[in-house]
LUMSEKE-575377 format. One record per residue: residue number from 1; x, y, z of N, C-alpha, C in turn. Coordinates in Angstrom, 3 decimals, always signed. Example, Ala and Ser with C-alpha at 12.3 -4.5 7.8 and 13.67 -1.06 7.14 Angstrom:
<rs>
+------+----------+----------+----------+----------+----------+----------+----------+----------+----------+
! resi !   n_east !  n_north !     n_up !  ca_east ! ca_north !    ca_up !   c_east !  c_north !     c_up !
+------+----------+----------+----------+----------+----------+----------+----------+----------+----------+
!    1 !  +13.190 !   -5.690 !   +7.800 !  +12.300 !   -4.500 !   +7.800 !  +13.200 !   -3.300 !   +7.800 !
!    2 !  +12.850 !   -2.250 !   +7.080 !  +13.670 !   -1.060 !   +7.140 !  +12.900 !   +0.030 !   +7.870 !
+------+----------+----------+----------+----------+----------+----------+----------+----------+----------+
</rs>
This chain:
<rs>
+------+----------+----------+----------+----------+----------+----------+----------+----------+----------+
! resi !   n_east !  n_north !     n_up !  ca_east ! ca_north !    ca_up !   c_east !  c_north !     c_up !
+------+----------+----------+----------+----------+----------+----------+----------+----------+----------+
!    1 !   +0.846 !   -1.187 !   +0.000 !   +0.000 !   +0.000 !   +0.000 !   +0.885 !   +1.242 !   +0.000 !
!    2 !   +0.638 !   +2.112 !   -0.949 !   +1.426 !   +3.333 !   -1.068 !   +0.810 !   +4.426 !   -0.200 !
!    3 !   +1.648 !   +5.112 !   +0.545 !   +1.183 !   +6.199 !   +1.405 !   +1.434 !   +7.506 !   +0.673 !
!    4 !   +0.401 !   +8.349 !   +0.612 !   +0.545 !   +9.621 !   -0.094 !   +1.272 !  +10.658 !   +0.773 !
!    5 !   +1.832 !  +11.658 !   +0.112 !   +2.617 !  +12.684 !   +0.795 !   +1.786 !  +13.453 !   +1.820 !
!    6 !   +0.523 !  +13.721 !   +1.507 !   -0.331 !  +14.446 !   +2.457 !   -0.450 !  +13.676 !   +3.768 !
!    7 !   -0.629 !  +12.376 !   +3.688 !   -0.739 !  +11.559 !   +4.905 !   +0.556 !  +11.583 !   +5.713 !
!    8 !   +1.683 !  +11.519 !   +5.026 !   +2.982 !  +11.568 !   +5.710 !   +3.149 !  +12.924 !   +6.407 !
!    9 !   +2.781 !  +13.987 !   +5.715 !   +2.907 !  +15.332 !   +6.278 !   +1.990 !  +15.503 !   +7.483 !
!   10 !   +0.737 !  +15.085 !   +7.346 !   -0.199 !  +15.217 !   +8.467 !   +0.240 !  +14.374 !   +9.659 !
!   11 !   +0.800 !  +13.219 !   +9.401 !   +1.299 !  +12.374 !  +10.482 !   +2.445 !  +13.068 !  +11.217 !
!   12 !   +3.335 !  +13.696 !  +10.460 !   +4.456 !  +14.412 !  +11.084 !   +3.959 !  +15.607 !  +11.894 !
!   13 !   +2.890 !  +16.241 !  +11.427 !   +2.339 !  +17.408 !  +12.126 !   +1.488 !  +17.026 !  +13.335 !
!   14 !   +1.215 !  +15.748 !  +13.494 !   +0.312 !  +15.299 !  +14.554 !   +0.869 !  +15.509 !  +15.959 !
!   15 !   +2.169 !  +15.576 !  +16.097 !   +2.764 !  +15.694 !  +17.435 !   +3.068 !  +17.166 !  +17.745 !
!   16 !   +2.658 !  +17.632 !  +18.932 !   +2.856 !  +19.049 !  +19.275 !   +4.323 !  +19.477 !  +19.333 !
!   17 !   +5.218 !  +18.580 !  +19.721 !   +6.642 !  +18.948 !  +19.769 !   +7.159 !  +19.190 !  +18.358 !
!   18 !   +6.734 !  +18.372 !  +17.415 !   +7.176 !  +18.584 !  +16.030 !   +6.602 !  +19.878 !  +15.469 !
!   19 !   +5.347 !  +20.190 !  +15.804 !   +4.764 !  +21.465 !  +15.356 !   +5.526 !  +22.633 !  +15.976 !
!   20 !   +5.918 !  +22.491 !  +17.237 !   +6.695 !  +23.533 !  +17.908 !   +8.051 !  +23.725 !  +17.230 !
!   21 !   +8.669 !  +22.626 !  +16.843 !   +9.962 !  +22.708 !  +16.156 !   +9.814 !  +23.445 !  +14.815 !
!   22 !   +8.760 !  +23.137 !  +14.088 !   +8.531 !  +23.822 !  +12.806 !   +8.286 !  +25.309 !  +13.022 !
!   23 !   +7.548 !  +25.644 !  +14.067 !   +7.306 !  +27.057 !  +14.370 !   +8.624 !  +27.761 !  +14.675 !
!   24 !   +9.495 !  +27.099 !  +15.415 !  +10.806 !  +27.678 !  +15.721 !  +11.620 !  +27.861 !  +14.451 !
!   25 !  +11.580 !  +26.864 !  +13.559 !  +12.356 !  +26.927 !  +12.322 !  +11.788 !  +27.964 !  +11.350 !
!   26 !  +10.527 !  +28.320 !  +11.500 !   +9.948 !  +29.370 !  +10.661 !  +10.635 !  +30.710 !  +10.918 !
!   27 !  +11.223 !  +30.850 !  +12.095 !  +11.950 !  +32.077 !  +12.441 !  +13.389 !  +32.049 !  +11.937 !
!   28 !  +13.857 !  +30.898 !  +11.498 !  +15.227 !  +30.768 !  +10.999 !  +15.827 !  +29.428 !  +11.374 !
!   29 !  +16.926 !  +29.108 !  +10.736 !  +17.611 !  +27.841 !  +10.994 !  +18.016 !  +27.721 !  +12.460 !
!   30 !  +18.081 !  +26.483 !  +12.929 !  +18.449 !  +26.241 !  +14.328 !  +19.172 !  +24.900 !  +14.427 !
!   31 !  +20.000 !  +24.789 !  +15.454 !  +20.699 !  +23.525 !  +15.717 !  +19.769 !  +22.591 !  +16.483 !
!   32 !  +20.143 !  +21.331 !  +16.542 !  +19.375 !  +20.347 !  +17.299 !  +19.287 !  +20.775 !  +18.758 !
!   33 !  +20.384 !  +21.261 !  +19.298 !  +20.405 !  +21.715 !  +20.694 !  +19.431 !  +22.861 !  +20.916 !
!   34 !  +19.387 !  +23.799 !  +19.985 !  +18.454 !  +24.930 !  +20.103 !  +17.002 !  +24.446 !  +20.020 !
!   35 !  +16.743 !  +23.479 !  +19.162 !  +15.385 !  +22.948 !  +19.043 !  +14.994 !  +22.146 !  +20.272 !
!   36 !  +15.973 !  +21.512 !  +20.917 !  +15.702 !  +20.685 !  +22.099 !  +15.502 !  +21.525 !  +23.355 !
!   37 !  +16.074 !  +22.711 !  +23.387 !  +16.113 !  +23.539 !  +24.595 !  +14.766 !  +23.688 !  +25.322 !
!   38 !  +13.670 !  +24.035 !  +24.651 !  +12.422 !  +24.238 !  +25.406 !  +11.717 !  +22.950 !  +25.834 !
!   39 !  +12.246 !  +21.801 !  +25.449 !  +11.568 !  +20.531 !  +25.729 !  +12.350 !  +19.701 !  +26.744 !
!   40 !  +11.613 !  +19.099 !  +27.637 !  +12.218 !  +18.273 !  +28.677 !  +12.315 !  +16.831 !  +28.177 !
!   41 !  +13.261 !  +16.609 !  +27.247 !  +13.472 !  +15.263 !  +26.716 !  +14.913 !  +15.137 !  +26.252 !
!   42 !  +15.326 !  +13.923 !  +26.059 !  +16.710 !  +13.661 !  +25.667 !  +16.959 !  +14.107 !  +24.229 !
!   43 !  +18.235 !  +14.302 !  +23.908 !  +18.596 !  +14.645 !  +22.532 !  +18.258 !  +13.502 !  +21.583 !
!   44 !  +18.307 !  +12.261 !  +22.078 !  +17.938 !  +11.114 !  +21.247 !  +16.457 !  +11.189 !  +20.852 !
!   45 !  +15.606 !  +11.571 !  +21.796 !  +14.174 !  +11.703 !  +21.508 !  +13.931 !  +12.857 !  +20.541 !
!   46 !  +14.640 !  +13.955 !  +20.746 !  +14.531 !  +15.103 !  +19.837 !  +14.970 !  +14.674 !  +18.440 !
!   47 !  +16.035 !  +13.925 !  +18.374 !  +16.546 !  +13.448 !  +17.096 !  +15.515 !  +12.587 !  +16.366 !
!   48 !  +14.774 !  +11.768 !  +17.099 !  +13.725 !  +10.946 !  +16.485 !  +12.634 !  +11.831 !  +15.877 !
!   49 !  +12.243 !  +12.877 !  +16.604 !  +11.247 !  +13.813 !  +16.074 !  +11.768 !  +14.487 !  +14.800 !
!   50 !  +13.033 !  +14.865 !  +14.822 !  +13.614 !  +15.510 !  +13.645 !  +13.660 !  +14.555 !  +12.452 !
!   51 !  +13.912 !  +13.281 !  +12.709 !  +13.926 !  +12.294 !  +11.618 !  +12.542 !  +12.156 !  +10.989 !
!   52 !  +11.501 !  +12.230 !  +11.812 !  +10.130 !  +12.171 !  +11.283 !   +9.874 !  +13.389 !  +10.393 !
!   53 !  +10.270 !  +14.571 !  +10.875 !  +10.088 !  +15.799 !  +10.093 !  +10.896 !  +15.748 !   +8.795 !
!   54 !  +12.099 !  +15.233 !   +8.894 !  +12.962 !  +15.122 !   +7.717 !  +12.382 !  +14.104 !   +6.724 !
!   55 !  +11.876 !  +12.995 !   +7.232 !  +11.273 !  +11.975 !   +6.382 !  +10.036 !  +12.487 !   +5.651 !
!   56 !   +9.335 !  +13.433 !   +6.270 !   +8.149 !  +14.027 !   +5.651 !   +8.523 !  +15.167 !   +4.701 !
!   57 !   +9.810 !  +15.486 !   +4.658 !  +10.257 !  +16.569 !   +3.783 !  +10.012 !  +17.953 !   +4.351 !
!   58 !   +9.702 !  +18.019 !   +5.657 !   +9.401 !  +19.306 !   +6.283 !  +10.642 !  +20.053 !   +6.757 !
!   59 !  +11.744 !  +19.348 !   +6.929 !  +13.003 !  +19.999 !   +7.288 !  +14.129 !  +19.373 !   +6.475 !
!   60 !  +15.202 !  +20.119 !   +6.383 !  +16.445 !  +19.587 !   +5.820 !  +17.545 !  +19.947 !   +6.805 !
!   61 !  +18.631 !  +19.222 !   +6.719 !  +19.764 !  +19.501 !   +7.611 !  +20.962 !  +19.839 !   +6.758 !
!   62 !  +21.519 !  +20.986 !   +7.067 !  +22.699 !  +21.437 !   +6.349 !  +23.959 !  +21.003 !   +7.057 !
!   63 !  +25.072 !  +21.423 !   +6.506 !  +26.348 !  +21.131 !   +7.147 !  +27.223 !  +22.355 !   +6.974 !
!   64 !  +27.557 !  +22.955 !   +8.097 !  +28.396 !  +24.140 !   +8.103 !  +29.469 !  +23.913 !   +9.166 !
!   65 !  +30.594 !  +23.354 !   +8.746 !  +31.675 !  +22.972 !   +9.664 !  +31.112 !  +21.998 !  +10.702 !
!   66 !  +31.181 !  +22.358 !  +11.963 !  +30.681 !  +21.499 !  +13.042 !  +29.180 !  +21.686 !  +13.267 !
!   67 !  +28.628 !  +22.736 !  +12.722 !  +27.223 !  +23.073 !  +12.949 !  +26.366 !  +22.448 !  +11.866 !
!   68 !  +25.351 !  +21.698 !  +12.258 !  +24.416 !  +21.089 !  +11.297 !  +23.042 !  +21.711 !  +11.499 !
!   69 !  +22.832 !  +22.867 !  +10.883 !  +21.555 !  +23.558 !  +11.100 !  +20.374 !  +22.822 !  +10.463 !
!   70 !  +19.234 !  +22.904 !  +11.130 !  +17.984 !  +22.387 !  +10.581 !  +17.289 !  +23.558 !   +9.900 !
!   71 !  +16.677 !  +23.274 !   +8.776 !  +16.054 !  +24.312 !   +7.962 !  +14.630 !  +23.880 !   +7.606 !
!   72 !  +13.682 !  +24.799 !   +7.740 !  +12.296 !  +24.520 !   +7.389 !  +12.141 !  +24.391 !   +5.878 !
!   73 !  +11.482 !  +23.338 !   +5.455 !  +11.129 !  +23.135 !   +4.046 !   +9.601 !  +23.165 !   +3.986 !
!   74 !   +9.050 !  +24.293 !   +3.616 !   +7.599 !  +24.495 !   +3.711 !   +6.806 !  +23.883 !   +2.561 !
!   75 !   +7.469 !  +23.360 !   +1.551 !   +6.774 !  +22.814 !   +0.389 !   +5.647 !  +21.846 !   +0.715 !
!   76 !   +5.891 !  +20.827 !   +1.546 !   +4.815 !  +19.875 !   +1.859 !   +3.614 !  +20.515 !   +2.559 !
!   77 !   +3.817 !  +21.656 !   +3.186 !   +2.702 !  +22.325 !   +3.853 !   +1.692 !  +22.877 !   +2.848 !
!   78 !   +2.122 !  +23.105 !   +1.610 !   +1.194 !  +23.619 !   +0.602 !   +0.114 !  +22.587 !   +0.297 !
!   79 !   +0.444 !  +21.296 !   +0.356 !   -0.563 !  +20.244 !   +0.147 !   -1.579 !  +20.242 !   +1.282 !
!   80 !   -1.108 !  +20.497 !   +2.503 !   -2.018 !  +20.572 !   +3.650 !   -2.941 !  +21.772 !   +3.479 !
!   81 !   -2.387 !  +22.904 !   +3.088 !   -3.184 !  +24.105 !   +2.874 !   -4.242 !  +23.870 !   +1.801 !
!   82 !   -3.853 !  +23.253 !   +0.701 !   -4.801 !  +22.981 !   -0.382 !   -5.921 !  +22.061 !   +0.101 !
!   83 !   -5.569 !  +21.063 !   +0.896 !   -6.568 !  +20.132 !   +1.414 !   -7.553 !  +20.856 !   +2.345 !
!   84 !   -7.036 !  +21.698 !   +3.217 !   -7.883 !  +22.444 !   +4.145 !   -8.750 !  +23.447 !   +3.380 !
!   85 !   -8.191 !  +24.065 !   +2.358 !   -8.941 !  +25.036 !   +1.553 !  -10.181 !  +24.410 !   +0.927 !
!   86 !  -10.108 !  +23.125 !   +0.605 !  -11.267 !  +22.438 !   +0.035 !  -12.464 !  +22.483 !   +0.977 !
!   87 !  -12.230 !  +22.646 !   +2.261 !  -13.306 !  +22.674 !   +3.250 !  -13.725 !  +24.092 !   +3.629 !
!   88 !  -13.062 !  +25.089 !   +3.078 !  -13.379 !  +26.482 !   +3.417 !  -14.841 !  +26.810 !   +3.122 !
!   89 !  -15.337 !  +26.447 !   +1.951 !  -16.715 !  +26.782 !   +1.602 !  -17.700 !  +26.112 !   +2.558 !
!   90 !  -17.394 !  +24.897 !   +2.999 !  -18.233 !  +24.215 !   +3.981 !  -18.330 !  +25.031 !   +5.270 !
!   91 !  -17.173 !  +25.463 !   +5.785 !  -17.172 !  +26.214 !   +7.041 !  -17.794 !  +27.583 !   +6.874 !
!   92 !  -17.583 !  +28.217 !   +5.723 !  -18.199 !  +29.526 !   +5.491 !  -19.714 !  +29.411 !   +5.425 !
!   93 !  -20.219 !  +28.351 !   +4.764 !  -21.676 !  +28.139 !   +4.721 !  -22.220 !  +27.931 !   +6.131 !
!   94 !  -21.515 !  +27.143 !   +6.936 !  -21.970 !  +26.905 !   +8.309 !  -21.912 !  +28.182 !   +9.136 !
!   95 !  -20.874 !  +28.978 !   +8.945 !  -20.766 !  +30.245 !   +9.680 !  -21.884 !  +31.191 !   +9.263 !
!   96 !  -22.185 !  +31.221 !   +7.967 !  -23.276 !  +32.074 !   +7.485 !  -24.610 !  +31.618 !   +8.073 !
!   97 !  -24.820 !  +30.314 !   +8.101 !  -26.064 !  +29.768 !   +8.670 !  -26.167 !  +30.113 !  +10.151 !
!   98 !  -25.064 !  +30.001 !  +10.854 !  -25.057 !  +30.341 !  +12.275 !  -25.359 !  +31.826 !  +12.464 !
!   99 !  -24.751 !  +32.662 !  +11.629 !  -25.014 !  +34.107 !  +11.704 !  -26.475 !  +34.420 !  +11.459 !
!  100 !  -27.074 !  +33.774 !  +10.456 !  -28.503 !  +33.981 !  +10.180 !  -29.350 !  +33.536 !  +11.364 !
!  101 !  -28.996 !  +32.399 !  +11.947 !  -29.737 !  +31.885 !  +13.098 !  -29.641 !  +32.846 !  +14.288 !
!  102 !  -28.445 !  +33.361 !  +14.532 !  -28.276 !  +34.297 !  +15.655 !  -29.080 !  +35.576 !  +15.432 !
!  103 !  -29.124 !  +36.051 !  +14.192 !  -29.937 !  +37.235 !  +13.884 !  -31.409 !  +36.956 !  +14.148 !
!  104 !  -31.855 !  +35.752 !  +13.779 !  -33.248 !  +35.364 !  +14.003 !  -33.558 !  +35.351 !  +15.494 !
!  105 !  -32.651 !  +34.793 !  +16.268 !  -32.858 !  +34.736 !  +17.723 !  -32.883 !  +36.142 !  +18.304 !
!  106 !  -31.927 !  +36.977 !  +17.887 !  -31.868 !  +38.345 !  +18.411 !  -33.108 !  +39.132 !  +18.024 !
!  107 !  -33.553 !  +38.994 !  +16.811 !  -34.749 !  +39.689 !  +16.357 !  -35.964 !  +39.182 !  +17.115 !
!  108 !  -36.027 !  +37.872 !  +17.311 !  -37.133 !  +37.275 !  +18.054 !  -37.164 !  +37.732 !  +19.493 !
!  109 !  -36.018 !  +37.816 !  +20.148 !  -35.991 !  +38.239 !  +21.547 !  -36.261 !  +39.735 !  +21.654 !
!  110 !  -35.848 !  +40.522 !  +20.663 !  -36.138 !  +41.959 !  +20.658 !  -37.631 !  +42.175 !  +20.495 !
!  111 !  -38.261 !  +41.395 !  +19.609 !  -39.706 !  +41.501 !  +19.398 !  -40.451 !  +41.133 !  +20.667 !
!  112 !  -39.988 !  +40.099 !  +21.348 !  -40.631 !  +39.668 !  +22.590 !  -40.521 !  +40.746 !  +23.654 !
!  113 !  -39.360 !  +41.373 !  +23.766 !  -39.166 !  +42.437 !  +24.765 !  -40.045 !  +43.630 !  +24.434 !
!  114 !  -40.126 !  +43.973 !  +23.146 !  -40.947 !  +45.107 !  +22.725 !  -42.407 !  +44.817 !  +23.026 !
!  115 !  -42.868 !  +43.612 !  +22.732 !  -44.255 !  +43.239 !  +22.994 !  -44.542 !  +43.295 !  +24.478 !
!  116 !  -43.608 !  +42.829 !  +25.302 !  -43.780 !  +42.840 !  +26.753 !  -43.864 !  +44.275 !  +27.261 !
!  117 !  -43.001 !  +45.149 !  +26.733 !  -43.040 !  +46.561 !  +27.147 !  -44.373 !  +47.200 !  +26.762 !
!  118 !  -44.838 !  +46.917 !  +25.568 !  -46.103 !  +47.484 !  +25.102 !  -47.255 !  +47.009 !  +25.973 !
!  119 !  -47.226 !  +45.736 !  +26.397 !  -48.268 !  +45.231 !  +27.258 !  -48.263 !  +45.930 !  +28.605 !
!  120 !  -47.070 !  +46.189 !  +29.148 !  -46.950 !  +46.844 !  +30.451 !  -47.464 !  +48.275 !  +30.377 !
!  121 !  -47.238 !  +48.953 !  +29.275 !  -47.694 !  +50.338 !  +29.120 !  -49.222 !  +50.394 !  +29.056 !
!  122 !  -49.838 !  +49.382 !  +28.438 !  -51.296 !  +49.389 !  +28.287 !  -52.016 !  +49.004 !  +29.574 !
!  123 !  -51.294 !  +48.358 !  +30.460 !  -51.942 !  +47.905 !  +31.687 !  -52.346 !  +49.101 !  +32.534 !
!  124 !  -53.529 !  +49.056 !  +33.180 !  -54.025 !  +50.198 !  +33.997 !  -53.268 !  +50.380 !  +35.284 !
+------+----------+----------+----------+----------+----------+----------+----------+----------+----------+
</rs>
């Protein structure tokens, strides 16, 4: 069974530590040590997360003397964006329906309050 790139990318994005690493790399290249710093885990565990990101094509690792910076590769994220965009019209329709419903409720409650006030004024 062949696994598509979108599934690999979404799987890599499923873990919050990996999403945090990508957010950090969006600000610029970073070393493994810099990526590990905010997390309470071993460098071996961090390395496993980086291998998942690298396998999904979300990061690349350079080589600059002793420093091996990690670099964000945002290309695979475009497939995620395209997939999510397919659902935009669905959510917009639901938001519009909710907005219409809320207007109906507000108008209905305003009418009820107005009717109640009018009744109180007519009372002797």
